[in-house]
PDB file with SEQRES, HELIX, SHEET and CRYST1 records, atoms N, CA, C and O in Angstrom:
SEQRES   1 A   68  MET SER ARG LEU ARG ILE THR LEU ARG ARG SER LEU ILE          
SEQRES   2 A   68  GLY HIS PRO LYS SER GLN LYS ASP THR ALA ARG ALA LEU          
SEQRES   3 A   68  GLY LEU GLY ARG VAL GLY ARG THR VAL VAL ARG SER ASP          
SEQRES   4 A   68  THR PRO ALA ILE ARG GLY MET VAL ASN THR VAL SER HIS          
SEQRES   5 A   68  LEU VAL THR LEU GLU GLN LEU ASP GLU ASP GLU ASP LYS          
SEQRES   6 A   68  ARG GLY ILE                                                  
HELIX    1 AA1 LYS A   17  LEU A   26  1                                  10    
HELIX    2 AA2 PRO A   41  THR A   49  1                                   9    
HELIX    3 AA3 GLU A   61  ARG A   66  1                                   6    
SHEET    1 AA1 3 THR A  34  SER A  38  0                                        
SHEET    2 AA1 3 ARG A   3  LEU A   8 -1                                        
SHEET    3 AA1 3 VAL A  54  LEU A  59 -1                                        
CRYST1    1.000    1.000    1.000  90.00  90.00  90.00 P 1           1          
ATOM      1  N   MET A   1       6.365  16.530   0.256  1.00  0.00           N  
ATOM      2  CA  MET A   1       6.788  15.145   0.281  1.00  0.00           C  
ATOM      3  C   MET A   1       5.887  14.334  -0.647  1.00  0.00           C  
ATOM      4  O   MET A   1       4.690  14.595  -0.759  1.00  0.00           O  
ATOM      5  N   SER A   2       6.465  13.385  -1.281  1.00  0.00           N  
ATOM      6  CA  SER A   2       5.736  12.525  -2.210  1.00  0.00           C  
ATOM      7  C   SER A   2       4.825  11.565  -1.448  1.00  0.00           C  
ATOM      8  O   SER A   2       5.104  11.187  -0.311  1.00  0.00           O  
ATOM      9  N   ARG A   3       3.744  11.188  -2.096  1.00  0.00           N  
ATOM     10  CA  ARG A   3       2.769  10.277  -1.474  1.00  0.00           C  
ATOM     11  C   ARG A   3       2.573   9.067  -2.391  1.00  0.00           C  
ATOM     12  O   ARG A   3       2.785   9.148  -3.601  1.00  0.00           O  
ATOM     13  N   LEU A   4       2.165   7.949  -1.796  1.00  0.00           N  
ATOM     14  CA  LEU A   4       1.906   6.715  -2.529  1.00  0.00           C  
ATOM     15  C   LEU A   4       0.467   6.280  -2.305  1.00  0.00           C  
ATOM     16  O   LEU A   4      -0.031   6.319  -1.180  1.00  0.00           O  
ATOM     17  N   ARG A   5      -0.200   5.866  -3.374  1.00  0.00           N  
ATOM     18  CA  ARG A   5      -1.529   5.270  -3.269  1.00  0.00           C  
ATOM     19  C   ARG A   5      -1.337   3.760  -3.413  1.00  0.00           C  
ATOM     20  O   ARG A   5      -0.873   3.281  -4.448  1.00  0.00           O  
ATOM     21  N   ILE A   6      -1.694   3.022  -2.373  1.00  0.00           N  
ATOM     22  CA  ILE A   6      -1.483   1.576  -2.319  1.00  0.00           C  
ATOM     23  C   ILE A   6      -2.843   0.895  -2.263  1.00  0.00           C  
ATOM     24  O   ILE A   6      -3.675   1.225  -1.418  1.00  0.00           O  
ATOM     25  N   THR A   7      -3.066  -0.061  -3.170  1.00  0.00           N  
ATOM     26  CA  THR A   7      -4.348  -0.770  -3.242  1.00  0.00           C  
ATOM     27  C   THR A   7      -4.103  -2.269  -3.150  1.00  0.00           C  
ATOM     28  O   THR A   7      -3.265  -2.811  -3.871  1.00  0.00           O  
ATOM     29  N   LEU A   8      -4.832  -2.939  -2.263  1.00  0.00           N  
ATOM     30  CA  LEU A   8      -4.748  -4.396  -2.149  1.00  0.00           C  
ATOM     31  C   LEU A   8      -5.537  -5.021  -3.282  1.00  0.00           C  
ATOM     32  O   LEU A   8      -6.742  -4.796  -3.386  1.00  0.00           O  
ATOM     33  N   ARG A   9      -4.890  -5.796  -4.131  1.00  0.00           N  
ATOM     34  CA  ARG A   9      -5.526  -6.392  -5.309  1.00  0.00           C  
ATOM     35  C   ARG A   9      -5.744  -7.894  -5.194  1.00  0.00           C  
ATOM     36  O   ARG A   9      -6.576  -8.448  -5.912  1.00  0.00           O  
ATOM     37  N   ARG A  10      -5.024  -8.559  -4.316  1.00  0.00           N  
ATOM     38  CA  ARG A  10      -5.159 -10.003  -4.168  1.00  0.00           C  
ATOM     39  C   ARG A  10      -5.455 -10.328  -2.716  1.00  0.00           C  
ATOM     40  O   ARG A  10      -5.095  -9.573  -1.812  1.00  0.00           O  
ATOM     41  N   SER A  11      -6.108 -11.447  -2.504  1.00  0.00           N  
ATOM     42  CA  SER A  11      -6.485 -11.873  -1.164  1.00  0.00           C  
ATOM     43  C   SER A  11      -5.253 -12.262  -0.342  1.00  0.00           C  
ATOM     44  O   SER A  11      -4.238 -12.701  -0.881  1.00  0.00           O  
ATOM     45  N   LEU A  12      -5.371 -12.091   0.954  1.00  0.00           N  
ATOM     46  CA  LEU A  12      -4.300 -12.466   1.871  1.00  0.00           C  
ATOM     47  C   LEU A  12      -4.396 -13.932   2.287  1.00  0.00           C  
ATOM     48  O   LEU A  12      -3.494 -14.450   2.945  1.00  0.00           O  
ATOM     49  N   ILE A  13      -5.482 -14.601   1.909  1.00  0.00           N  
ATOM     50  CA  ILE A  13      -5.687 -15.997   2.287  1.00  0.00           C  
ATOM     51  C   ILE A  13      -4.589 -16.861   1.675  1.00  0.00           C  
ATOM     52  O   ILE A  13      -4.296 -16.762   0.483  1.00  0.00           O  
ATOM     53  N   GLY A  14      -3.993 -17.697   2.497  1.00  0.00           N  
ATOM     54  CA  GLY A  14      -2.982 -18.629   2.022  1.00  0.00           C  
ATOM     55  C   GLY A  14      -1.574 -18.061   1.966  1.00  0.00           C  
ATOM     56  O   GLY A  14      -0.650 -18.760   1.551  1.00  0.00           O  
ATOM     57  N   HIS A  15      -1.390 -16.820   2.369  1.00  0.00           N  
ATOM     58  CA  HIS A  15      -0.064 -16.213   2.374  1.00  0.00           C  
ATOM     59  C   HIS A  15       0.497 -16.252   3.789  1.00  0.00           C  
ATOM     60  O   HIS A  15      -0.258 -16.355   4.756  1.00  0.00           O  
ATOM     61  N   PRO A  16       1.817 -16.172   3.916  1.00  0.00           N  
ATOM     62  CA  PRO A  16       2.437 -16.241   5.244  1.00  0.00           C  
ATOM     63  C   PRO A  16       1.949 -15.132   6.179  1.00  0.00           C  
ATOM     64  O   PRO A  16       1.550 -14.053   5.738  1.00  0.00           O  
ATOM     65  N   LYS A  17       1.990 -15.422   7.462  1.00  0.00           N  
ATOM     66  CA  LYS A  17       1.523 -14.480   8.474  1.00  0.00           C  
ATOM     67  C   LYS A  17       2.269 -13.147   8.387  1.00  0.00           C  
ATOM     68  O   LYS A  17       1.674 -12.091   8.603  1.00  0.00           O  
ATOM     69  N   SER A  18       3.545 -13.189   8.077  1.00  0.00           N  
ATOM     70  CA  SER A  18       4.318 -11.945   7.997  1.00  0.00           C  
ATOM     71  C   SER A  18       3.778 -11.031   6.897  1.00  0.00           C  
ATOM     72  O   SER A  18       3.762  -9.812   7.066  1.00  0.00           O  
ATOM     73  N   GLN A  19       3.337 -11.601   5.772  1.00  0.00           N  
ATOM     74  CA  GLN A  19       2.773 -10.795   4.693  1.00  0.00           C  
ATOM     75  C   GLN A  19       1.397 -10.263   5.083  1.00  0.00           C  
ATOM     76  O   GLN A  19       1.058  -9.125   4.756  1.00  0.00           O  
ATOM     77  N   LYS A  20       0.607 -11.073   5.776  1.00  0.00           N  
ATOM     78  CA  LYS A  20      -0.698 -10.608   6.254  1.00  0.00           C  
ATOM     79  C   LYS A  20      -0.520  -9.451   7.226  1.00  0.00           C  
ATOM     80  O   LYS A  20      -1.228  -8.447   7.143  1.00  0.00           O  
ATOM     81  N   ASP A  21       0.431  -9.595   8.148  1.00  0.00           N  
ATOM     82  CA  ASP A  21       0.686  -8.546   9.134  1.00  0.00           C  
ATOM     83  C   ASP A  21       1.178  -7.265   8.467  1.00  0.00           C  
ATOM     84  O   ASP A  21       0.804  -6.166   8.877  1.00  0.00           O  
ATOM     85  N   THR A  22       2.002  -7.402   7.458  1.00  0.00           N  
ATOM     86  CA  THR A  22       2.521  -6.231   6.743  1.00  0.00           C  
ATOM     87  C   THR A  22       1.389  -5.501   6.026  1.00  0.00           C  
ATOM     88  O   THR A  22       1.306  -4.274   6.083  1.00  0.00           O  
ATOM     89  N   ALA A  23       0.519  -6.250   5.353  1.00  0.00           N  
ATOM     90  CA  ALA A  23      -0.606  -5.624   4.654  1.00  0.00           C  
ATOM     91  C   ALA A  23      -1.523  -4.919   5.646  1.00  0.00           C  
ATOM     92  O   ALA A  23      -1.989  -3.812   5.380  1.00  0.00           O  
ATOM     93  N   ARG A  24      -1.780  -5.538   6.764  1.00  0.00           N  
ATOM     94  CA  ARG A  24      -2.653  -4.916   7.766  1.00  0.00           C  
ATOM     95  C   ARG A  24      -1.997  -3.685   8.388  1.00  0.00           C  
ATOM     96  O   ARG A  24      -2.683  -2.721   8.725  1.00  0.00           O  
ATOM     97  N   ALA A  25      -0.675  -3.712   8.541  1.00  0.00           N  
ATOM     98  CA  ALA A  25       0.038  -2.553   9.083  1.00  0.00           C  
ATOM     99  C   ALA A  25      -0.032  -1.370   8.112  1.00  0.00           C  
ATOM    100  O   ALA A  25       0.003  -0.213   8.531  1.00  0.00           O  
ATOM    101  N   LEU A  26      -0.129  -1.666   6.829  1.00  0.00           N  
ATOM    102  CA  LEU A  26      -0.304  -0.612   5.833  1.00  0.00           C  
ATOM    103  C   LEU A  26      -1.733  -0.081   5.826  1.00  0.00           C  
ATOM    104  O   LEU A  26      -2.004   0.968   5.241  1.00  0.00           O  
ATOM    105  N   GLY A  27      -2.653  -0.807   6.477  1.00  0.00           N  
ATOM    106  CA  GLY A  27      -4.050  -0.384   6.517  1.00  0.00           C  
ATOM    107  C   GLY A  27      -4.901  -1.087   5.482  1.00  0.00           C  
ATOM    108  O   GLY A  27      -6.009  -0.643   5.178  1.00  0.00           O  
ATOM    109  N   LEU A  28      -4.388  -2.193   4.932  1.00  0.00           N  
ATOM    110  CA  LEU A  28      -5.090  -2.932   3.889  1.00  0.00           C  
ATOM    111  C   LEU A  28      -5.680  -4.202   4.481  1.00  0.00           C  
ATOM    112  O   LEU A  28      -4.973  -5.194   4.661  1.00  0.00           O  
ATOM    113  N   GLY A  29      -6.963  -4.173   4.781  1.00  0.00           N  
ATOM    114  CA  GLY A  29      -7.595  -5.315   5.423  1.00  0.00           C  
ATOM    115  C   GLY A  29      -8.394  -6.190   4.488  1.00  0.00           C  
ATOM    116  O   GLY A  29      -8.575  -7.380   4.749  1.00  0.00           O  
ATOM    117  N   ARG A  30      -8.881  -5.609   3.388  1.00  0.00           N  
ATOM    118  CA  ARG A  30      -9.661  -6.410   2.449  1.00  0.00           C  
ATOM    119  C   ARG A  30      -9.351  -5.987   1.024  1.00  0.00           C  
ATOM    120  O   ARG A  30      -8.849  -4.890   0.781  1.00  0.00           O  
ATOM    121  N   VAL A  31      -9.656  -6.867   0.096  1.00  0.00           N  
ATOM    122  CA  VAL A  31      -9.353  -6.631  -1.312  1.00  0.00           C  
ATOM    123  C   VAL A  31     -10.098  -5.386  -1.799  1.00  0.00           C  
ATOM    124  O   VAL A  31     -11.285  -5.206  -1.527  1.00  0.00           O  
ATOM    125  N   GLY A  32      -9.375  -4.538  -2.521  1.00  0.00           N  
ATOM    126  CA  GLY A  32      -9.959  -3.312  -3.043  1.00  0.00           C  
ATOM    127  C   GLY A  32      -9.729  -2.103  -2.161  1.00  0.00           C  
ATOM    128  O   GLY A  32      -9.972  -0.978  -2.596  1.00  0.00           O  
ATOM    129  N   ARG A  33      -9.272  -2.298  -0.948  1.00  0.00           N  
ATOM    130  CA  ARG A  33      -9.021  -1.191  -0.026  1.00  0.00           C  
ATOM    131  C   ARG A  33      -7.829  -0.393  -0.521  1.00  0.00           C  
ATOM    132  O   ARG A  33      -6.818  -0.970  -0.920  1.00  0.00           O  
ATOM    133  N   THR A  34      -7.938   0.922  -0.498  1.00  0.00           N  
ATOM    134  CA  THR A  34      -6.877   1.818  -0.950  1.00  0.00           C  
ATOM    135  C   THR A  34      -6.501   2.765   0.180  1.00  0.00           C  
ATOM    136  O   THR A  34      -7.369   3.305   0.866  1.00  0.00           O  
ATOM    137  N   VAL A  35      -5.199   2.960   0.367  1.00  0.00           N  
ATOM    138  CA  VAL A  35      -4.694   3.900   1.363  1.00  0.00           C  
ATOM    139  C   VAL A  35      -3.658   4.797   0.703  1.00  0.00           C  
ATOM    140  O   VAL A  35      -3.045   4.421  -0.296  1.00  0.00           O  
ATOM    141  N   VAL A  36      -3.467   5.978   1.264  1.00  0.00           N  
ATOM    142  CA  VAL A  36      -2.431   6.898   0.810  1.00  0.00           C  
ATOM    143  C   VAL A  36      -1.444   7.066   1.953  1.00  0.00           C  
ATOM    144  O   VAL A  36      -1.822   7.423   3.069  1.00  0.00           O  
ATOM    145  N   ARG A  37      -0.178   6.805   1.664  1.00  0.00           N  
ATOM    146  CA  ARG A  37       0.878   6.888   2.666  1.00  0.00           C  
ATOM    147  C   ARG A  37       2.019   7.753   2.146  1.00  0.00           C  
ATOM    148  O   ARG A  37       2.186   7.914   0.937  1.00  0.00           O  
ATOM    149  N   SER A  38       2.795   8.304   3.061  1.00  0.00           N  
ATOM    150  CA  SER A  38       3.993   9.055   2.687  1.00  0.00           C  
ATOM    151  C   SER A  38       5.015   8.109   2.079  1.00  0.00           C  
ATOM    152  O   SER A  38       5.095   6.940   2.455  1.00  0.00           O  
ATOM    153  N   ASP A  39       5.790   8.621   1.144  1.00  0.00           N  
ATOM    154  CA  ASP A  39       6.821   7.819   0.484  1.00  0.00           C  
ATOM    155  C   ASP A  39       8.087   7.859   1.322  1.00  0.00           C  
ATOM    156  O   ASP A  39       8.932   8.738   1.155  1.00  0.00           O  
ATOM    157  N   THR A  40       8.207   6.889   2.229  1.00  0.00           N  
ATOM    158  CA  THR A  40       9.385   6.778   3.090  1.00  0.00           C  
ATOM    159  C   THR A  40      10.042   5.424   2.845  1.00  0.00           C  
ATOM    160  O   THR A  40       9.399   4.525   2.304  1.00  0.00           O  
ATOM    161  N   PRO A  41      11.294   5.259   3.226  1.00  0.00           N  
ATOM    162  CA  PRO A  41      11.950   3.964   3.060  1.00  0.00           C  
ATOM    163  C   PRO A  41      11.221   2.828   3.786  1.00  0.00           C  
ATOM    164  O   PRO A  41      11.190   1.701   3.292  1.00  0.00           O  
ATOM    165  N   ALA A  42      10.642   3.113   4.941  1.00  0.00           N  
ATOM    166  CA  ALA A  42       9.924   2.074   5.695  1.00  0.00           C  
ATOM    167  C   ALA A  42       8.690   1.605   4.927  1.00  0.00           C  
ATOM    168  O   ALA A  42       8.438   0.404   4.826  1.00  0.00           O  
ATOM    169  N   ILE A  43       7.925   2.547   4.389  1.00  0.00           N  
ATOM    170  CA  ILE A  43       6.726   2.194   3.629  1.00  0.00           C  
ATOM    171  C   ILE A  43       7.119   1.463   2.350  1.00  0.00           C  
ATOM    172  O   ILE A  43       6.467   0.487   1.977  1.00  0.00           O  
ATOM    173  N   ARG A  44       8.168   1.916   1.674  1.00  0.00           N  
ATOM    174  CA  ARG A  44       8.641   1.238   0.458  1.00  0.00           C  
ATOM    175  C   ARG A  44       9.035  -0.208   0.761  1.00  0.00           C  
ATOM    176  O   ARG A  44       8.756  -1.106  -0.033  1.00  0.00           O  
ATOM    177  N   GLY A  45       9.681  -0.435   1.903  1.00  0.00           N  
ATOM    178  CA  GLY A  45      10.056  -1.792   2.287  1.00  0.00           C  
ATOM    179  C   GLY A  45       8.835  -2.659   2.543  1.00  0.00           C  
ATOM    180  O   GLY A  45       8.810  -3.830   2.163  1.00  0.00           O  
ATOM    181  N   MET A  46       7.818  -2.087   3.188  1.00  0.00           N  
ATOM    182  CA  MET A  46       6.588  -2.835   3.442  1.00  0.00           C  
ATOM    183  C   MET A  46       5.889  -3.177   2.129  1.00  0.00           C  
ATOM    184  O   MET A  46       5.397  -4.293   1.955  1.00  0.00           O  
ATOM    185  N   VAL A  47       5.845  -2.217   1.208  1.00  0.00           N  
ATOM    186  CA  VAL A  47       5.217  -2.457  -0.094  1.00  0.00           C  
ATOM    187  C   VAL A  47       5.999  -3.514  -0.855  1.00  0.00           C  
ATOM    188  O   VAL A  47       5.408  -4.354  -1.533  1.00  0.00           O  
ATOM    189  N   ASN A  48       7.320  -3.484  -0.751  1.00  0.00           N  
ATOM    190  CA  ASN A  48       8.141  -4.482  -1.431  1.00  0.00           C  
ATOM    191  C   ASN A  48       7.847  -5.890  -0.916  1.00  0.00           C  
ATOM    192  O   ASN A  48       7.890  -6.854  -1.680  1.00  0.00           O  
ATOM    193  N   THR A  49       7.548  -6.009   0.373  1.00  0.00           N  
ATOM    194  CA  THR A  49       7.242  -7.307   0.973  1.00  0.00           C  
ATOM    195  C   THR A  49       5.961  -7.910   0.387  1.00  0.00           C  
ATOM    196  O   THR A  49       5.872  -9.123   0.202  1.00  0.00           O  
ATOM    197  N   VAL A  50       4.975  -7.062   0.098  1.00  0.00           N  
ATOM    198  CA  VAL A  50       3.687  -7.549  -0.415  1.00  0.00           C  
ATOM    199  C   VAL A  50       3.442  -7.065  -1.846  1.00  0.00           C  
ATOM    200  O   VAL A  50       2.293  -6.893  -2.254  1.00  0.00           O  
ATOM    201  N   SER A  51       4.511  -6.848  -2.601  1.00  0.00           N  
ATOM    202  CA  SER A  51       4.386  -6.270  -3.947  1.00  0.00           C  
ATOM    203  C   SER A  51       3.543  -7.132  -4.885  1.00  0.00           C  
ATOM    204  O   SER A  51       2.930  -6.601  -5.811  1.00  0.00           O  
ATOM    205  N   HIS A  52       3.499  -8.435  -4.670  1.00  0.00           N  
ATOM    206  CA  HIS A  52       2.710  -9.322  -5.516  1.00  0.00           C  
ATOM    207  C   HIS A  52       1.211  -9.258  -5.184  1.00  0.00           C  
ATOM    208  O   HIS A  52       0.395  -9.839  -5.899  1.00  0.00           O  
ATOM    209  N   LEU A  53       0.850  -8.557  -4.107  1.00  0.00           N  
ATOM    210  CA  LEU A  53      -0.544  -8.460  -3.678  1.00  0.00           C  
ATOM    211  C   LEU A  53      -1.146  -7.075  -3.891  1.00  0.00           C  
ATOM    212  O   LEU A  53      -2.365  -6.917  -3.822  1.00  0.00           O  
ATOM    213  N   VAL A  54      -0.313  -6.075  -4.147  1.00  0.00           N  
ATOM    214  CA  VAL A  54      -0.780  -4.698  -4.202  1.00  0.00           C  
ATOM    215  C   VAL A  54      -0.409  -4.028  -5.521  1.00  0.00           C  
ATOM    216  O   VAL A  54       0.467  -4.488  -6.254  1.00  0.00           O  
ATOM    217  N   THR A  55      -1.111  -2.917  -5.799  1.00  0.00           N  
ATOM    218  CA  THR A  55      -0.684  -2.020  -6.868  1.00  0.00           C  
ATOM    219  C   THR A  55      -0.255  -0.719  -6.203  1.00  0.00           C  
ATOM    220  O   THR A  55      -0.785  -0.327  -5.163  1.00  0.00           O  
ATOM    221  N   LEU A  56       0.701  -0.068  -6.818  1.00  0.00           N  
ATOM    222  CA  LEU A  56       1.298   1.127  -6.246  1.00  0.00           C  
ATOM    223  C   LEU A  56       1.272   2.246  -7.272  1.00  0.00           C  
ATOM    224  O   LEU A  56       1.671   2.060  -8.421  1.00  0.00           O  
ATOM    225  N   GLU A  57       0.795   3.415  -6.844  1.00  0.00           N  
ATOM    226  CA  GLU A  57       0.796   4.600  -7.699  1.00  0.00           C  
ATOM    227  C   GLU A  57       1.471   5.725  -6.939  1.00  0.00           C  
ATOM    228  O   GLU A  57       1.213   5.933  -5.753  1.00  0.00           O  
ATOM    229  N   GLN A  58       2.330   6.443  -7.626  1.00  0.00           N  
ATOM    230  CA  GLN A  58       2.957   7.614  -7.022  1.00  0.00           C  
ATOM    231  C   GLN A  58       2.103   8.821  -7.368  1.00  0.00           C  
ATOM    232  O   GLN A  58       1.831   9.073  -8.542  1.00  0.00           O  
ATOM    233  N   LEU A  59       1.682   9.564  -6.366  1.00  0.00           N  
ATOM    234  CA  LEU A  59       0.835  10.726  -6.572  1.00  0.00           C  
ATOM    235  C   LEU A  59       1.682  11.952  -6.851  1.00  0.00           C  
ATOM    236  O   LEU A  59       2.707  12.173  -6.207  1.00  0.00           O  
ATOM    237  N   ASP A  60       1.243  12.749  -7.823  1.00  0.00           N  
ATOM    238  CA  ASP A  60       1.880  14.039  -8.085  1.00  0.00           C  
ATOM    239  C   ASP A  60       1.541  14.973  -6.938  1.00  0.00           C  
ATOM    240  O   ASP A  60       0.596  14.727  -6.189  1.00  0.00           O  
ATOM    241  N   GLU A  61       2.298  16.025  -6.801  1.00  0.00           N  
ATOM    242  CA  GLU A  61       1.994  17.005  -5.755  1.00  0.00           C  
ATOM    243  C   GLU A  61       0.646  17.653  -6.017  1.00  0.00           C  
ATOM    244  O   GLU A  61      -0.068  17.985  -5.070  1.00  0.00           O  
ATOM    245  N   ASP A  62       0.273  17.846  -7.302  1.00  0.00           N  
ATOM    246  CA  ASP A  62      -1.023  18.433  -7.633  1.00  0.00           C  
ATOM    247  C   ASP A  62      -2.161  17.525  -7.182  1.00  0.00           C  
ATOM    248  O   ASP A  62      -3.133  17.998  -6.593  1.00  0.00           O  
ATOM    249  N   GLU A  63      -2.050  16.223  -7.455  1.00  0.00           N  
ATOM    250  CA  GLU A  63      -3.084  15.272  -7.028  1.00  0.00           C  
ATOM    251  C   GLU A  63      -3.160  15.212  -5.518  1.00  0.00           C  
ATOM    252  O   GLU A  63      -4.244  15.116  -4.944  1.00  0.00           O  
ATOM    253  N   ASP A  64      -2.009  15.269  -4.877  1.00  0.00           N  
ATOM    254  CA  ASP A  64      -1.963  15.187  -3.416  1.00  0.00           C  
ATOM    255  C   ASP A  64      -2.684  16.376  -2.782  1.00  0.00           C  
ATOM    256  O   ASP A  64      -3.388  16.208  -1.786  1.00  0.00           O  
ATOM    257  N   LYS A  65      -2.519  17.562  -3.341  1.00  0.00           N  
ATOM    258  CA  LYS A  65      -3.154  18.746  -2.792  1.00  0.00           C  
ATOM    259  C   LYS A  65      -4.653  18.756  -3.020  1.00  0.00           C  
ATOM    260  O   LYS A  65      -5.409  19.286  -2.206  1.00  0.00           O  
ATOM    261  N   ARG A  66      -5.087  18.161  -4.145  1.00  0.00           N  
ATOM    262  CA  ARG A  66      -6.529  18.125  -4.451  1.00  0.00           C  
ATOM    263  C   ARG A  66      -7.232  17.023  -3.666  1.00  0.00           C  
ATOM    264  O   ARG A  66      -8.458  17.026  -3.560  1.00  0.00           O  
ATOM    265  N   GLY A  67      -6.466  16.080  -3.115  1.00  0.00           N  
ATOM    266  CA  GLY A  67      -7.072  15.003  -2.341  1.00  0.00           C  
ATOM    267  C   GLY A  67      -7.558  13.848  -3.181  1.00  0.00           C  
ATOM    268  O   GLY A  67      -8.395  13.064  -2.735  1.00  0.00           O  
ATOM    269  N   ILE A  68      -7.046  13.732  -4.389  1.00  0.00           N  
ATOM    270  CA  ILE A  68      -7.461  12.644  -5.279  1.00  0.00           C  
ATOM    271  C   ILE A  68      -6.736  11.373  -4.895  1.00  0.00           C  
ATOM    272  O   ILE A  68      -6.941  10.332  -5.520  1.00  0.00           O  
TER     273      ILE A  68                                                      
END                                                                             
């Protein structure tokens, strides 16, 4: 299964509560925090909600196996 590397690049201060809650549900609590999640429709929808605050990278299967 494909994996996504999601990094919070902008502060959550001043954004609606729903966007703050979505970022925290992804595991992004502070700027610079990076998480790796499975590429599912639910995660894609959450990333789409906060797309202006995060960067998204799709990991190759090789990178995923090496743990990069």
